N, C-alpha and C positions, 0 to 999 in steps of 0.2 A: 056261831056265837063265841065270843071270847070268854074265857073263864078267868076271874080275878081272885087273887089271894093276897091278903095284907098281913105282913109280919112286923113285929116291933122288937127292936134291940135296945136294951137298957143302957144307961150311961156307963155303968160299971163294966158291962160286957164289952162295950165299945173300947173302953180303956184297956181292958185285958187283950182284946184283939190287936189293938195298936201296939202294945208291948211285944206281942208275938211278931207283929209286922216289922219291928226294929231288927230282930234277928234275921228275918227273911230279907230285909233290905240290905243288911250287911253282906249276906251271901250273894245277893244280886249284884251289889257293887263290886265285890271281889270277882265274881264270875264274869261280869261285863268287862272288867279291866283285863282279865286273863284272855278273854275272847279277842279283844282289840289287839293285844300284844301278839297272840298266836296268829291272828289273821294277817298281820303285816309280815311276819316271818314266812307264813305259808305262801303269800302272794309273791314275795321276793324269790323264794326257793323254787316255786313253780315257774316263774319267769326265767330264772337262771337255767332250770332244767330244759325248758323249751328252746332257749337260745343255744344251749349246748347241743341239743338234738339237731337244730338247724345247721350247725357248723359241721356235724359229723355224719349225717346221713348220706347214703348213696342211692342212686336209682337202680331198681331191679328192672332191667330192660325186658326180660322175658321170663315171667313167673312160670311159664309152662315147662321150663327146663331147670332142674336144680343146678345151682352153681356153687361148687365147694369153696370158691374164693370168697363168697359172701357170708359164709358161716361165721357167726359171732359179730357180724356188722349190723348197724342200724340201717334199715332200708325203707324206701317208699316204693309201693307197688300197687298196681291196679289189675284186678282179674275177676273172674266169675266165681262166686262162692256157691257151691252146690253140694249135694249129698245123695247117697243111695239108701240111707237109713229110712226105715219105715216107722213112723211114730203112731201110737194108738192111745185111745181113751177107753180104758177098760170098763168104766161105768156105763158108757153108752155104745160100746162095741163099734167105735169109729176109728179109722186109721187113714194115714196118708203118708206119702213120701215127701217130707218137708224138713226144713231146718229146725222149725219150732212149731209146737201145737199149743193152742190156748183155749181154755174153757172159762168163760166169764159169766157169773150168775148174778141176777138181780131179782129183787122181791118188791111187790107192790104192797105198800104198808101205809098205815096212818103214822104221821110224824108230828111230834110236839115241838112248837116253837115258843120260846120264852122271851119276854121283854120286861125289864125291871126299871123302876123309877124310885129314887131314894129322896126322902125329905127329912131334914133335921127338925126336931121339936125343941121347944124351950125346956131346959132342964137337962139337955144332953142326950136324950133318947133319939132313935132314928126309926122312921117308919118306911118300910119298903113295900111297894106295890108290884106284885108279879102278875103279868098278863099272859095267859097261855092261849095260843091259837093252834088249830089242827088242820092238816092237809094230807091228801093222798099223794104219795110220790114213789118213784122207783128208787131203791136204795141197795147197798151192797150186802146187807145182812139183815136177818129178821129183827124186829123191834119188839121188846116186851112192853105191851100197852098196859099191863097191870100196874106199872109205875107212873102212869099218866096222872096229872093232878085233877083233871076234870073227870068226875065219876061217870059222866055220860060216854066217855071215850075209853074207859078202862075195859080191858079184856076184849077189845074188838079185833086185835090183830091175830092172825094165824097164817100159816103157809101150808100149801098142799104137800110140799116136799122140800127138805133141806138138802142142798147140794153145795159142795165146796168148790171154790175156784181151783183151777189146776193148770200148770204149764209144764211142758216137757221139751227137751232140746236134743238134737242129733249129736252123737258122739263123734262121728266121722264126717267132717265138713272139709271138702277139698278147696284149695285156692291155687289153681293151676297144678303144678307138681308138688305143692306143699299142702299142709293141713293147718286149719285155724285152731287155736287153743280155745278152751272153754270160756274164758273171759271175752274173747272176741266174738264167739257165737252168742254169748249173752248180750252183747251190744248190738247184735243184728236185729233190725226191725223192718220188716217188709210184709206186714200182715195183709192177707187176702181172705175173703169169706170162704169158709169150708162147707161145701154142700153136705147136708145131713140126710141120712136115710135110715130110720130106725126099723129094726126087724119087728115082726108082729108080736113075738113073745116078750121082747123088752117093753114094747108099748103097753102090753097088758099088765106087766109087773108095775110099771110106773103108774098106770091108771088105778090099779088096786091099792097101791100105797097112798095115792092121793085121796081116794075115797075113804080109806081107813082113817087118815088124819082129819078129814072133814067130820066124820062121825064122832071121833074123839073130842073134837072142838065143840060140837053140838052138845055132847053129854056133859060138858063142863059149863053149859049155859051160854055158849057163844051164839051170836046172831049170824046165821048163815042159811042161805037157801041151798039145800042139799041138791047136788046135781043128779038128775034122773039117770038111771042105768043105761038108757038108750042114747044119752048125750055123750059126746066125746070130751075127754079132759085133756088128752095129750095131742098136741098139734105140731106138725113140722112144716116150716116154711123157709126155704133157702138154707141159711146157716143157723137157723134159730129153732130150738125146741121150746114150745110154749105149753105150760101146764096151767090150765084154766078153762073157763067155759067159752070165752070169746077173745081171741087175740086182738081184735080191733076195739074191744071195749074192756079195758083192764078193770079187775075188781080186786079188793083186798084179799090177799092170799095167793094171787097168781105168781107164777115163777117164770122168768125168761132166761134161757140159757143160750148164749151166743158162742159159736165155735169159729176160730180163725186159725190160719196157718201162715208161717213165714216161708215164702217160696224162694228158690235160687235167684240171685241177683248179683250184678256187678258191684264190687265194693273197692274202697281204697284203704290201705293200711300203712301205718308207720310203726314198725316193731323191729326187734332184733331177731335175726335168723338163728335158729337152733336146730341144726340138722335138717329134717324134712318138715319142721313146723316153725312156730314163732314163739318168742317169749318177750317179756318186758325189757326195755333198755334202762339200766340203772345209772343215773347221772352221778357226778362227783359228790353232790350234796345228799345223796341217798334217795332222791325222788325218782319215781318210776314213770316211764313213758311207754304206752301201748295204746295206739289209737286205731279205731276202725270207723270209717264213714261210709254211708250208703252212696252209691253212684261213683262216677269218675271225678276225683278231686286231685289237684296238684298238691305237692308238698307245701308250697307256699300258702295255698288256700287253707290247708288243714292247720298249719302252724298259726296263721293269722286268726283263724277261728278260735283256736285254743287260747291265744293271747287275749282275744276279746272276751271269751268266757271267763278267763281268770280275772280280768278287770271287773266284769259284772259281779262275780261272786265276791270279790274284795269289797266293792262298794256296798253290796247288800249286807255283808257281815259287819262292815263298819257302822252302817245305820242301825243294825240290830244291836251291836255292842253299845253304841251311844244311848239308845233307848233303854237298854237294860241298866246302864249306869244311872241314868236320870231316874228311872223307876225305882231303883234301889235307894237313891238319896231321898226321894219323896216318901218312900216307905219308912225310912229311918226317922224322918222328922214328923211323921204323921201323928205322933202322940201329942205334938204341940197344938195343932188346930182341934184335935179331939178334946183336949182339956178345955178349950175355950168355947166349945159348941154348946155349952149350957145356954149361951146366947147365940143362936144360929147365925145371925148376920155377922157377928164378930168372928166366929170360927171360919165362916166362908171367906171373909176378907183376908184373914191370916193364911188360910189354905191357898188362896190365889197368889198371895205375895210369895209364900214359901215355894209354891210350884214354879213361879218365874225364877226365883233365886236358884232352886235346884236345877232348873233347865240350863241356866247360864254356867253354874259351877260344873255340872255334868259334862257340858260341851267343852269347856276349857280343860277339864281333867282328861277327857277323851283325846283332845288334840295334843296334850302334853304326852300322853302315853304313846300315841301314834308317832309323834316327833322323836321320842326317845327310842322307839322301836326302829325307826328309820336310821338313827345314828348307830344302833346296834347292828342292823343288817346291811345298811348302806352307809358306812362311816363317812366316806368322802362326800357323797351327795348330801347326807344328813347334816354334817358339820358345815358344809358350804351354804346350804339353805339357812342354817341357824345363824351363821356369821352375817349373811346378807340381811336377814331379818333384823338382827341386832344393829347392824350399821344403819339401816333405814330408820329404826326407832331412834338411834342416837342423833342422826341428822335432823329428824323432825323435832326432837326435843331442843337441839341446839338452835335451830332456826327460830323456834318459838321464843326461846329466851333472848335471842338477838333482837327480834322485833320488839319485845317488851323493853329491852334496854334502850333501843333507839327511840322508842316512844317516850321513855322517861327523860331523855336528854334534850329533847326539842323544847326551847324556851317558848313561853307564851308571848306572842307578838304584841308589842306596845301599840297604843293607838297613834296614828299618824299625826304629827304636829301640824297645827294650822299655819298656813303661809300668809303672812300679813303683807299686803301690797301697800307701799307708802302712798299717801294721798298728798298731791300738791295743792296747797291751800293759798288763797290770795293773801298777800301780806296785809296786815291790818292798816286801815287808813288812819293817818295822824289826826288827832283831835285838837281842835283849836284851843280849847281851854287847857289841854294837857301840856305841861312844860317839857315833855320828853319828845321834842321834834327831831332830835338827832339820833334817836334809837334806830338800829338796823333790824329789818325783818328776819325772823328765824328761817333758815333753809331746811327743807325736809331732809331727813337722813335716808341714804340709800344703802342697800346691801352691796357687797363686793360684786355680785353678778350684775346688778343693775348699773353700778358704776362702770363696769367693763363695757356693757352695751352702750352706755352713754358716750364713752370715749370713741368707740367705733363709729357711732353716728356722727360725731363731730368731724372725725377724719374723712368720712364719706362726703360731708357737706363741703369741706375744704377742697377735696379732690374735684367735686362737681363745679365748684366756683372757678378753679384753675382751668378746667376744661372749657368753660364758657369764655374765659378771657382769651384762650388760644383760638377758639373758633372766631371771635370778633376780630382778632389781629389778622387772621387769614382772609376774612371777608374784606377788610379795609385795604389790605395790600393788593 
């Protein structure tokens, strides 16, 4: 069953919180801007450091033999990383010859999950509904259930025993004829299960402590079935020490302790030789290079991987910086929609509009910061890109204006004139009673084009007539 709690925040309190949010928003805006600027510088300097390393490294052909000529040089080498150091876990009397030893502890506990829904009310108040649900899960530390909201789940959590996580590393790790430094050993990861065998005295001590904790929990009113003295509480299976009644059916309070160890393995490194060991290579810009990869990797593969990682981190930090800037702007202007939320629908409209505006402004601001940072850290490329962008904008504006001007100069076409074809009319017949018998009939008027065609027709008729006369003369002759 879910537990629900409803809280109400008054209009005055909301205004006060919004005023506080303005200061937080300013800090977020400044912090996001600094993050964007720093990230671009970090990306460029890391890339320059890797490129410098690519140009200056040399291959260590045989790490099994120390070469004095390589001292102080950046090298790439592949060899077996191993040790003779014996590591131990004092709390459980365990030990092994390994590069690293790990103890990971988990607790089976009730966990509280919260979901909130907010609703604005007329007058400016806000009603928040909190819904709490509970589930049993493995977690990394004990959970104080006394702070749970649902009284039915309060004070249900306890643990048989509290154990801290722990890791240890070998001090003497050889790499052929050389030794790995502590940073390189820390980068080593080749975890394998470590078989556990507890001695009888230690098992009894853990058992007694677990039962004492259970009795103390019961005395405080906790709900727990006390484990009978005949039943075992401490179990070992493979690389796990389990404190509880049944490892296959976990119950609240059970503890699971897992042991692993890093075993010798072949590794690849890029670092500077320093006598019989290695140290970081310091580039001209101050950035340091010291890489260790598991397995056999070429120098090209390692540098390519680092370049890809640098790009990924750069984009993740860019996105984070943009979101922080936008969030800061929204927090700065949050007082405006809060003032208008006396009418919830009006405040929601303004809040949505301001959110969109803040998103656009935040994105533009972030791009400007990134562009200026590129000009700072990559002047030639940054200015070139800026000039290209400005030129494109200029050409687009110029083209747009030219089209508008051409459109304004095109005259509106006039309607085509009607072509009147002259009509040949029959001359009027003379009237007997009319005295005007000698009057001449009016000739139709022809256009120049029609007159030209008429002359051509007459010439053709004359030519045709002459050709007929010549044909007749030939026939008579």
